[in-house]
DOVEX-864057 format. One line per 4 residues: for each residue x, y, z of N, C-alpha, C. Coordinates in Angstrom, 3 decimals. Example, Ala and Ser with C-alpha at 12.3 -4.5 7.8 and 13.67 -1.06 7.14 Angstrom:
# DOVEX-864057
13.190:-5.690:7.800:12.300:-4.500:7.800:13.200:-3.300:7.800  12.850:-2.250:7.080:13.670:-1.060:7.140:12.900:0.030:7.870
END
This chain:
# DOVEX-864057
-16.665:57.597:3.651:-16.758:56.671:2.676:-15.648:56.556:1.860  -15.373:55.749:1.117:-14.035:56.030:-0.010:-14.762:56.940:-1.088  -14.132:57.530:-1.795:-14.896:58.237:-3.071:-14.966:57.614:-4.253  -16.743:58.579:-4.573:-17.481:57.580:-5.160:-17.113:57.719:-6.798
-16.985:56.955:-7.479:-16.714:56.717:-8.963:-17.361:56.172:-9.694  -17.075:56.619:-11.282:-18.643:55.831:-12.475:-18.464:54.019:-11.934  -17.075:53.496:-11.642:-17.222:52.100:-10.910:-18.116:52.032:-9.797  -17.667:52.944:-8.696:-18.626:52.929:-7.752:-20.309:52.309:-8.032
-20.584:53.456:-8.799:-22.056:53.205:-9.387:-22.792:52.186:-10.002  -21.388:51.974:-10.723:-21.971:50.798:-11.838:-22.159:49.592:-11.149  -21.129:49.391:-10.035:-21.162:48.067:-8.782:-22.553:48.248:-8.263  -22.748:49.407:-7.231:-24.079:49.061:-6.599:-25.149:48.763:-7.956
-25.613:49.084:-9.276:-26.125:48.979:-9.642:-26.189:47.226:-10.221  -25.065:46.404:-10.292:-25.205:45.388:-10.289:-25.350:44.649:-8.895  -25.010:45.565:-7.732:-25.610:44.386:-6.494:-27.054:44.803:-6.126  -27.282:45.764:-7.251:-28.883:45.774:-6.460:-28.928:46.878:-5.668
-28.361:47.205:-5.453:-27.847:48.450:-4.174:-28.765:50.012:-4.789  -29.306:50.610:-4.164:-29.964:51.660:-4.136:-28.633:53.147:-4.768  -28.930:54.066:-5.763:-27.888:54.734:-5.413:-28.712:56.652:-4.865  -28.061:57.230:-4.343:-28.474:58.129:-3.583:-27.989:59.152:-4.431
-28.544:60.431:-4.592:-28.245:61.385:-5.204:-29.243:62.958:-4.728  -28.865:63.855:-4.917:-29.459:65.205:-4.143:-28.713:66.501:-4.956  -29.340:67.390:-5.249:-28.839:68.781:-5.975:-27.951:68.985:-4.402  -27.181:70.103:-5.271:-26.206:70.763:-4.098:-25.605:71.862:-4.566
-25.288:72.919:-4.416:-25.027:74.276:-4.910:-23.578:74.960:-3.796  -23.308:74.687:-2.527:-22.384:74.919:-1.953:-21.625:74.188:-1.332  -20.672:74.786:-1.035:-20.075:74.071:0.331:-20.305:73.330:1.163  -21.133:73.673:1.953:-21.585:73.595:3.329:-22.331:72.109:3.071
-23.326:72.269:2.016:-24.136:71.158:1.953:-23.413:70.400:1.567  -22.576:70.334:0.936:-21.551:69.244:-0.237:-21.017:68.464:1.126  -20.096:69.200:2.112:-20.419:68.532:3.276:-21.084:67.644:4.101  -22.216:68.376:4.408:-23.502:67.992:5.050:-23.673:66.709:4.466
-23.822:66.539:3.267:-24.378:65.514:2.196:-23.516:64.267:2.329  -22.255:64.934:2.315:-21.227:63.847:2.576:-21.450:62.867:3.859  -21.175:64.029:4.474:-21.600:62.967:6.245:-22.615:62.322:6.154  -24.111:62.537:5.431:-24.806:61.563:5.510:-24.675:60.275:4.408
-23.985:60.101:3.817:-23.635:59.323:2.717:-23.945:59.323:1.437  -24.189:60.646:1.134:-24.855:60.803:-0.493:-24.034:60.610:-1.582  -24.182:59.767:-2.500:-22.852:59.419:-3.410:-22.985:59.907:-4.491  -24.197:60.835:-4.836:-24.016:61.747:-6.385:-24.522:63.189:-5.595
-23.462:64.052:-5.946:-24.040:65.681:-5.835:-24.296:66.474:-6.949  -25.598:66.512:-7.330:-26.206:67.580:-8.518:-25.899:68.937:-8.542  -24.850:69.277:-9.046:-25.320:70.680:-9.041:-26.243:71.047:-10.620  -27.426:71.408:-10.277:-28.712:71.568:-11.193:-28.608:73.011:-11.432
-29.047:73.150:-12.356:-29.513:74.527:-13.266:-30.770:74.707:-12.523  -31.141:73.728:-11.567:-32.494:74.365:-10.573:-31.979:75.275:-9.599  -30.756:75.583:-9.670:-30.263:76.974:-9.240:-30.616:78.057:-9.319  -31.079:78.405:-10.416:-31.846:79.544:-11.122:-33.630:79.417:-10.342
-33.886:78.617:-9.901:-35.389:78.481:-9.458:-35.247:78.935:-7.627  -34.585:77.890:-7.153:-34.391:77.759:-5.757:-33.524:79.084:-5.246  -32.047:79.098:-5.821:-31.182:80.479:-5.282:-31.696:81.642:-5.743  -31.920:81.686:-7.413:-31.888:82.572:-8.106:-33.207:83.384:-7.589
-34.262:82.853:-7.573:-35.655:83.121:-8.007:-36.394:83.135:-8.999  -35.594:82.737:-10.286:-36.542:82.675:-11.138:-37.676:81.797:-11.611  -38.412:81.824:-12.454:-39.738:80.852:-12.777:-38.900:79.772:-13.330  -38.233:79.671:-14.178:-37.843:78.278:-15.100:-35.839:78.012:-14.824
-35.363:77.105:-15.131:-33.995:77.514:-15.568:-33.373:77.597:-16.180  -33.762:78.524:-17.044:-33.524:78.985:-18.679:-32.545:79.899:-18.401  -32.839:80.764:-17.521:-31.586:82.233:-17.273:-30.619:81.920:-16.877  -30.252:80.499:-16.667:-28.908:80.105:-15.606:-28.043:79.785:-16.912
-26.358:80.731:-16.497:-25.474:80.889:-17.411:-24.691:79.707:-17.312  -23.497:79.279:-18.067:-22.115:78.225:-17.860:-21.420:78.899:-16.749  -21.447:80.506:-16.845:-20.624:80.932:-15.727:-20.989:80.593:-14.637  -21.963:80.702:-14.294:-22.822:80.813:-12.890:-23.060:79.277:-12.651
-22.991:78.171:-13.535:-22.899:76.836:-13.092:-21.207:76.385:-12.579  -20.729:76.907:-13.472:-18.965:76.918:-13.091:-19.043:77.410:-11.551  -19.444:78.649:-11.208:-19.086:79.073:-9.861:-19.461:77.962:-8.980  -20.799:77.696:-8.831:-21.171:76.894:-8.023:-20.886:75.230:-7.832
-20.292:74.664:-9.241:-19.511:73.802:-9.122:-18.112:73.534:-8.211  -17.766:74.965:-8.870:-15.923:75.065:-7.660:-16.900:75.403:-6.887  -17.685:75.867:-6.025:-18.394:75.764:-4.214:-18.022:74.315:-3.707  -19.453:73.952:-4.478:-19.656:72.434:-4.392:-18.201:71.320:-3.948
-17.494:71.422:-5.395:-16.052:71.147:-4.911:-15.110:71.436:-3.590  -15.001:72.873:-3.149:-14.448:72.794:-2.156:-15.352:71.898:-0.643  -16.239:71.786:-0.569:-16.896:71.581:0.453:-16.764:69.578:0.061  -16.615:69.014:-0.510:-16.535:67.823:-1.204:-15.732:67.307:-0.965
-15.915:65.816:-0.563:-14.410:64.744:-0.432:-14.610:63.695:-0.753  -16.152:63.082:-1.273:-16.041:61.740:-1.383:-17.252:61.400:-2.367  -18.129:62.179:-2.709:-19.154:62.365:-3.864:-18.538:62.598:-5.021  -19.303:62.134:-6.000:-19.115:62.182:-7.173:-19.607:63.599:-7.621
-19.638:64.637:-8.588:-19.730:65.846:-8.654:-20.411:65.728:-9.526  -21.781:65.845:-10.681:-22.382:65.840:-11.426:-23.116:67.160:-11.661  -22.956:68.066:-12.690:-23.012:69.488:-13.182:-23.719:69.307:-14.728  -24.739:70.194:-14.445:-25.845:70.430:-15.372:-25.322:71.784:-16.527
-25.247:70.947:-17.930:-24.815:71.520:-18.555:-26.460:72.659:-19.427  -26.097:74.120:-18.713:-27.385:74.765:-18.963:-27.807:75.279:-20.328  -29.159:75.890:-20.589:-29.781:76.051:-21.424:-28.785:76.521:-22.630  -29.053:75.892:-23.755:-28.248:76.516:-24.686:-26.883:76.383:-25.016
-26.277:75.587:-23.670:-24.937:75.506:-23.352:-24.444:74.269:-24.355  -25.231:73.511:-24.913:-24.829:72.633:-26.036:-25.688:71.855:-27.201  -26.076:73.210:-27.787:-26.962:73.060:-29.054:-25.856:72.809:-29.889  -24.752:72.719:-30.193:-23.590:72.619:-31.164:-22.506:71.527:-30.524
-22.244:70.677:-31.218:-21.365:69.768:-30.715:-20.245:70.465:-30.117  -19.926:71.870:-30.782:-18.166:72.563:-30.177:-19.008:73.257:-28.721  -19.906:73.636:-28.756:-20.492:74.279:-27.406:-20.237:73.398:-26.296  -20.665:72.069:-26.483:-20.923:70.702:-25.580:-19.286:70.877:-24.982
-18.869:70.607:-26.299:-16.938:70.124:-25.615:-16.925:71.485:-24.937  -16.623:72.842:-25.496:-16.064:73.933:-24.422:-17.052:74.054:-23.122  -18.356:73.783:-23.132:-18.676:74.648:-22.019:-18.650:72.999:-21.056  -18.419:71.925:-21.824:-18.349:70.944:-20.570:-16.975:70.852:-19.794
-15.765:71.329:-20.603:-14.453:71.343:-20.344:-14.311:72.786:-19.001  -15.427:73.819:-19.710:-15.150:74.204:-18.397:-15.975:74.174:-16.966  -16.626:73.053:-16.673:-17.351:72.686:-15.529:-16.344:71.481:-15.080  -16.143:70.981:-15.942:-15.224:69.605:-15.815:-13.776:70.381:-14.900
-13.241:71.552:-15.246:-12.245:72.081:-14.968:-12.718:72.994:-13.905  -13.887:73.410:-13.530:-14.565:73.591:-12.363:-14.353:72.657:-11.153  -14.503:71.277:-11.814:-14.869:70.457:-10.346:-15.580:69.529:-10.335  -16.478:69.323:-11.271:-17.510:68.179:-11.965:-16.614:66.894:-12.284
-17.024:65.758:-11.872:-16.765:64.637:-12.458:-17.549:63.712:-13.649  -18.676:64.503:-13.844:-19.709:64.484:-15.244:-20.079:65.325:-15.856  -20.992:65.646:-16.811:-21.832:66.589:-17.256:-23.412:65.837:-17.367  -24.331:66.640:-17.422:-25.794:66.206:-17.860:-26.241:67.214:-18.855
-27.153:66.569:-19.859:-27.876:67.154:-20.905:-29.142:66.673:-21.086  -30.114:67.263:-21.312:-31.390:67.388:-21.668:-31.263:66.523:-22.820  -32.308:65.693:-22.752:-32.803:65.602:-24.450:-33.103:63.996:-24.581  -32.942:63.920:-25.895:-32.601:62.345:-26.690:-32.173:61.707:-27.385
-32.216:61.492:-28.479:-31.619:61.181:-29.595:-30.553:61.916:-30.049  -31.555:63.224:-30.376:-30.474:64.148:-30.711:-29.086:64.563:-30.367  -29.117:63.816:-28.714:-27.796:64.436:-28.115:-26.415:63.163:-28.445  -26.903:62.258:-29.676:-26.089:61.180:-29.577:-24.466:61.464:-29.796
-24.755:62.409:-30.775:-23.299:62.672:-31.398:-22.549:63.777:-30.256  -23.414:64.371:-29.342:-22.394:64.830:-28.379:-22.027:64.357:-27.085  -22.809:63.172:-26.912:-22.342:62.405:-26.083:-20.834:61.543:-26.159  -21.228:60.776:-27.745:-19.963:60.168:-28.077:-18.483:61.031:-28.059
-19.086:62.402:-29.095:-17.406:62.965:-28.610:-17.150:63.382:-27.212  -18.136:63.772:-26.769:-17.337:63.823:-25.025:-16.797:62.912:-24.382  -17.771:61.978:-24.424:-17.131:60.578:-24.256:-15.663:60.308:-24.490  -15.279:60.007:-25.553:-14.421:59.881:-26.380:-13.116:60.642:-25.875
-13.244:62.162:-25.289:-12.429:63.390:-25.046:-11.964:63.127:-23.705  -12.995:61.675:-22.583:-12.811:61.773:-21.329:-13.583:62.409:-20.308  -15.038:62.804:-20.959:-15.947:63.463:-19.980:-16.941:62.605:-20.032  -17.616:62.339:-18.857:-18.659:61.070:-18.604:-19.934:62.372:-18.857
-20.669:61.428:-19.206:-22.037:62.316:-19.597:-23.164:61.436:-18.969  -24.038:62.510:-18.374:-25.462:61.737:-17.836:-26.435:61.947:-18.738  -27.416:61.354:-19.205:-28.604:61.982:-20.475:-29.722:61.808:-19.396  -30.363:62.973:-19.492:-31.821:63.614:-18.790:-32.940:62.988:-19.933
-33.984:62.459:-19.412:-34.810:62.103:-20.195:-36.089:62.681:-19.670  -37.195:62.474:-20.117:-38.166:62.033:-19.824:-39.118:63.938:-19.846  -39.394:64.045:-18.380:-39.625:66.178:-18.692:-38.439:66.658:-18.161  -38.164:67.460:-19.151:-36.352:67.773:-19.117:-36.717:69.321:-19.077
-36.791:69.893:-17.983:-37.384:71.529:-17.724:-36.672:72.346:-18.583  -35.497:72.391:-19.391:-34.767:73.528:-20.100:-35.875:73.372:-21.349  -36.748:72.219:-21.427:-37.464:72.445:-22.849:-39.319:72.698:-22.352  -39.486:73.215:-20.878:-40.640:73.162:-20.426:-41.557:74.318:-22.152
-40.991:74.979:-22.027:-41.860:75.435:-23.276:-42.165:74.949:-24.625  -41.200:74.016:-25.218:-41.943:72.779:-25.897:-42.467:72.096:-25.353  -42.898:71.606:-24.492:-43.661:69.958:-23.557:-44.971:71.092:-23.067  -45.391:72.647:-23.361:-46.382:73.089:-22.607:-46.445:72.848:-21.204
-45.232:73.565:-20.473:-45.391:72.761:-18.872:-44.323:71.655:-18.361  -44.974:71.805:-17.117:-44.170:70.745:-16.532:-44.947:68.968:-16.383  -44.869:68.433:-17.273:-45.940:67.512:-17.860:-44.863:65.948:-17.324  -45.834:65.363:-17.295:-45.137:63.569:-16.884:-45.169:63.148:-18.411
-44.005:62.475:-19.072:-43.798:62.370:-20.343:-43.831:60.890:-20.175  -44.056:59.934:-21.721:-44.275:58.654:-21.678:-45.375:57.916:-21.202  -46.188:58.351:-21.310:-47.867:57.893:-21.084:-48.305:57.243:-22.156  -48.162:57.669:-23.209:-49.164:57.111:-24.562:-47.578:56.293:-25.054
-48.298:55.169:-25.748:-47.464:53.737:-26.108:-46.181:54.402:-26.862  -46.462:55.197:-28.001:-45.710:55.686:-28.970:-44.469:56.401:-28.436  -44.683:57.243:-27.585:-44.077:58.121:-26.593:-43.070:56.922:-25.617  -43.525:56.248:-24.945:-42.840:55.315:-24.124:-42.072:54.632:-24.911
-42.669:53.190:-26.235:-41.754:52.815:-27.245:-40.134:54.051:-27.631  -40.531:55.224:-27.925:-39.679:55.996:-28.545:-38.676:55.879:-27.024  -38.836:56.188:-26.163:-38.007:56.598:-25.243:-37.176:55.668:-24.690  -37.901:54.443:-24.787:-37.100:53.327:-24.221:-36.021:53.070:-25.857
-36.269:53.386:-26.736:-35.483:52.928:-27.804:-34.474:54.210:-27.773  -34.693:55.244:-27.515:-33.855:56.553:-27.224:-32.217:56.179:-25.956  -32.853:55.819:-24.577:-32.547:55.398:-23.919:-31.168:54.448:-24.067  -31.257:53.244:-24.686:-30.705:52.542:-25.194:-30.056:52.758:-26.558
-29.923:54.034:-27.475:-29.244:54.403:-28.320:-28.186:55.521:-27.542  -28.709:56.118:-26.550:-27.744:56.368:-25.642:-26.992:55.960:-24.702  -27.178:55.038:-24.119:-25.981:54.063:-23.634:-25.210:53.534:-24.702  -25.617:53.284:-25.982:-24.492:52.867:-26.903:-23.508:54.023:-27.279
-23.877:55.604:-27.540:-23.436:56.510:-27.949:-22.312:56.490:-26.338  -22.518:55.775:-25.659:-21.509:56.427:-24.368:-21.964:56.973:-23.202  -23.254:57.281:-23.355:-23.774:57.686:-21.732:-23.507:56.530:-20.602  -23.104:57.315:-19.504:-22.550:56.599:-18.843:-23.602:56.444:-17.671
-24.858:57.382:-17.766:-25.473:57.766:-16.935:-27.093:57.868:-17.367  -27.899:57.607:-17.008:-29.304:58.336:-17.036:-30.078:58.647:-16.006  -30.921:60.110:-16.156:-31.642:60.366:-15.256:-33.156:60.180:-15.995  -34.073:60.220:-15.704:-35.613:59.798:-15.798:-36.023:60.517:-14.766
-36.988:61.602:-15.479:-37.793:62.302:-14.505:-39.450:62.463:-14.751  -40.097:62.272:-13.909:-41.684:62.490:-14.492:-42.022:61.557:-15.526  -41.881:60.287:-15.064:-42.307:58.746:-16.450:-42.764:58.156:-15.770  -43.948:57.666:-16.354:-44.595:56.221:-15.510:-43.751:55.148:-14.800
-44.011:55.253:-13.634:-43.080:54.070:-12.755:-42.611:52.764:-13.754  -43.817:51.920:-14.165:-43.703:50.989:-15.254:-42.982:51.350:-16.716  -42.683:52.368:-17.176:-41.514:52.750:-17.964:-40.505:52.830:-17.081  -40.089:53.240:-16.672:-38.827:53.575:-15.871:-38.077:52.524:-15.457
-39.023:51.409:-14.486:-38.672:50.397:-14.589:-38.066:49.317:-15.627  -38.791:49.262:-16.706:-38.368:48.682:-18.263:-37.024:49.410:-18.733  -36.962:50.427:-18.483:-35.629:51.206:-19.393:-34.562:51.136:-18.036  -34.715:50.924:-16.942:-34.044:50.693:-15.984:-32.830:49.282:-15.960
-33.809:48.126:-16.854:-33.368:46.709:-16.832:-33.421:46.356:-18.415  -33.198:47.638:-19.293:-32.798:47.604:-20.568:-31.320:48.332:-20.859  -30.807:48.640:-19.909:-29.991:49.300:-19.721:-28.960:48.581:-18.937  -27.482:48.716:-19.183:-26.023:48.195:-18.436:-26.095:49.306:-17.251
-26.037:50.639:-17.922:-25.521:52.098:-17.132:-26.601:52.120:-15.786  -25.933:53.023:-14.973:-27.098:53.073:-13.585:-28.213:54.151:-14.485  -29.525:54.174:-13.771:-30.604:55.112:-14.077:-31.097:55.662:-12.674  -30.829:56.826:-12.630:-31.558:57.634:-11.294:-32.917:57.961:-11.740
-34.004:57.903:-11.060:-35.265:58.646:-10.957:-35.895:59.826:-10.234  -36.499:60.693:-10.939:-37.052:61.248:-9.866:-38.834:61.626:-10.570  -39.780:61.148:-9.953:-40.918:60.989:-9.861:-40.891:59.729:-11.016  -40.223:58.878:-10.802:-39.990:57.882:-11.729:-40.150:56.419:-11.150
-40.858:56.885:-10.044:-41.105:54.894:-9.259:-39.850:54.759:-8.400  -40.162:53.639:-7.977:-39.096:53.080:-7.048:-38.078:51.916:-7.523  -38.966:51.528:-8.840:-37.391:50.462:-9.265:-36.313:50.958:-10.262  -35.916:52.057:-10.584:-34.715:53.382:-10.645:-33.611:52.235:-9.967
-32.363:52.402:-10.145:-31.387:52.237:-9.796:-30.776:53.194:-8.721  -31.693:54.062:-8.843:-31.319:55.246:-7.920:-32.078:56.258:-7.807  -32.199:57.242:-6.917:-32.957:58.513:-6.761:-32.154:59.645:-6.266  -33.228:61.012:-6.994:-32.531:61.919:-7.014:-33.947:62.939:-6.520
-33.423:63.694:-5.456:-34.057:65.304:-5.426:-33.866:66.303:-5.478  -34.429:67.592:-5.639:-33.472:68.990:-5.036:-33.433:68.930:-3.542  -32.655:69.486:-3.324:-32.323:69.921:-2.059:-32.933:70.377:-0.703  -33.856:71.477:-1.666:-34.602:72.424:-0.921:-36.274:71.869:-0.918
-36.301:70.960:-1.536:-38.051:70.639:-1.679:-37.639:69.296:-0.920  -37.057:68.520:-0.422:-36.712:67.661:0.645:-36.795:67.957:1.767  -35.933:69.603:2.213:-35.845:70.506:3.370:-37.260:70.567:3.806  -38.467:70.519:2.623:-39.234:71.504:2.945:-39.282:72.931:2.493
-38.176:73.163:1.683:-38.307:74.605:1.210:-39.123:74.864:0.309  -40.014:75.814:0.337:-40.245:76.658:-1.001:-40.561:77.822:-1.292  -40.665:78.548:-2.004:-40.792:79.795:-2.404:-42.420:80.299:-2.771  -42.580:78.970:-3.655:-43.888:79.020:-4.625:-45.613:78.278:-4.165
-44.517:77.527:-2.779:-45.432:76.914:-1.621:-46.232:75.369:-2.784  -45.789:75.577:-4.391:-46.240:74.050:-5.164:-45.162:73.233:-4.435  -45.798:71.837:-3.704:-45.076:70.675:-3.622:-45.119:69.372:-4.882  -43.997:69.252:-5.672:-44.608:68.163:-6.728:-44.966:66.686:-6.028
-45.482:66.210:-6.733:-46.286:64.862:-6.273:-44.956:63.747:-5.661  -43.964:64.167:-6.195:-42.868:62.999:-5.811:-41.939:63.578:-5.039  -42.461:64.253:-4.104:-41.217:65.391:-3.378:-41.638:64.582:-2.081  -41.031:64.658:-0.828:-41.266:64.059:0.335:-40.237:64.983:1.155
-41.081:65.485:2.311:-40.147:66.292:3.313:-39.791:65.307:4.339  -38.324:65.193:4.438:-37.744:64.480:4.925:-37.111:65.426:6.392  -37.459:66.807:6.372:-37.233:67.502:7.858:-38.571:67.111:8.938  -39.620:66.590:8.364:-41.031:66.141:8.945:-40.164:65.031:10.081
-40.341:65.635:11.723:-39.830:64.838:12.847:-38.425:64.556:12.677  -37.590:64.927:11.944:-36.455:65.440:12.207:-35.869:66.290:13.307  -34.509:66.492:14.178:-34.277:67.616:14.739:-33.582:68.508:14.210  -32.842:67.680:13.127:-31.601:68.940:12.185:-31.746:68.701:10.826
-31.229:69.643:9.982:-30.795:69.072:8.581:-29.936:67.776:8.673  -28.973:67.777:9.301:-28.258:66.310:9.094:-28.753:65.244:9.092  -29.550:65.145:9.904:-30.823:63.755:10.469:-31.538:63.756:8.800  -32.215:65.069:8.609:-32.853:64.955:7.439:-32.279:64.401:6.298
-31.231:64.625:6.305:-30.228:64.279:4.794:-29.818:62.790:5.199  -29.418:62.205:6.362:-29.480:61.201:7.040:-30.812:59.999:6.354  -32.097:60.490:6.909:-32.878:60.235:6.709:-33.482:59.445:5.363  -32.914:60.840:4.504:-33.002:60.507:2.787:-32.658:59.339:2.455
-31.279:58.932:2.819:-30.401:58.287:2.581:-31.025:56.440:2.975  -31.140:56.760:4.326:-31.586:55.355:4.595:-32.396:55.289:3.720  -34.009:56.073:3.750:-34.994:55.210:2.917:-34.829:55.507:1.555  -34.026:55.649:1.010:-33.561:55.488:-0.525:-32.829:54.267:-0.294
-31.731:54.095:0.181:-31.105:52.417:0.330:-32.173:51.601:0.434  -33.048:51.156:1.402:-33.816:50.802:2.106:-34.882:50.396:0.774  -34.883:51.652:-0.382:-36.609:50.952:-1.303:-37.407:51.709:-0.274  -38.188:52.288:1.117:-39.008:52.825:1.165:-39.242:54.303:0.908
-37.974:54.777:0.083:-38.939:55.948:-1.062:-38.186:55.628:-2.222  -38.602:56.012:-3.380:-40.184:56.649:-2.892:-41.013:55.658:-3.003  -42.577:56.080:-2.659:-43.713:54.965:-2.353:-44.250:55.151:-3.079  -45.666:54.289:-3.320:-46.321:54.147:-4.672:-46.961:55.382:-5.041
-47.249:56.405:-3.913:-47.954:57.829:-3.695:-47.078:58.863:-4.599  -45.611:58.793:-4.745:-44.746:59.677:-5.469:-44.595:59.380:-6.723  -45.221:58.250:-7.580:-44.887:57.879:-8.702:-46.035:57.946:-9.705  -46.027:57.962:-10.788:-46.712:58.267:-11.994:-47.417:56.991:-12.299
-48.450:56.744:-13.614:-48.980:55.241:-14.034:-49.064:56.218:-15.224  -49.083:55.466:-16.367:-49.141:55.445:-17.379:-50.031:55.875:-18.131
END
């Protein structure tokens, strides 16, 4: 497939074609995801849990993120590479610019930050300097200690109203994409219609413009044995990993994944 750009993703949203995203941390899986047609590779700070064995994403450093971005870039030919800015790497606008530059120089095409309206100034400055930004809202794992655990966000009307308003404000600030994690399906659908930029969901129902899962989760790999409600094991019934990746892409494109059972209500 031709190289995926932000323009490509915007066109998919406008056509109503679902966008496929998976986390990816190395060259081999980058190539495999390319072969399956995955449009966006997220080098996520989830590597702290699935690769490094930590109990949260908080210990991950910018240097570690840059290392894995570079690995993914070497195996990638077509997909857009989205890289997480890790915990406290964007606490100030200066940190956001410095650390984003490191990830872009390592091979990222876009960076992702977790939070809401307080991110607006950093997003504006980054966009002005040629660094596209994805804003991650809802359940933000870097804020797990504030949120009191991994809980669905936006279930009460005040939270939902604020999330809708923040999404619009972050788009106006220059965000090129939104990622909604663990929010009620109806709210995610409302936000997807309220903004012009692509909205990717994980545990946010089927009405978002695309879907993302952690690679290890969708391959049925877990060191804890705990499987989130929004995860489907795509290895089931498949002969190999490549077939599982292709099945994921096919089901997202056909809007058969996620099903109602993978979402949350208000």
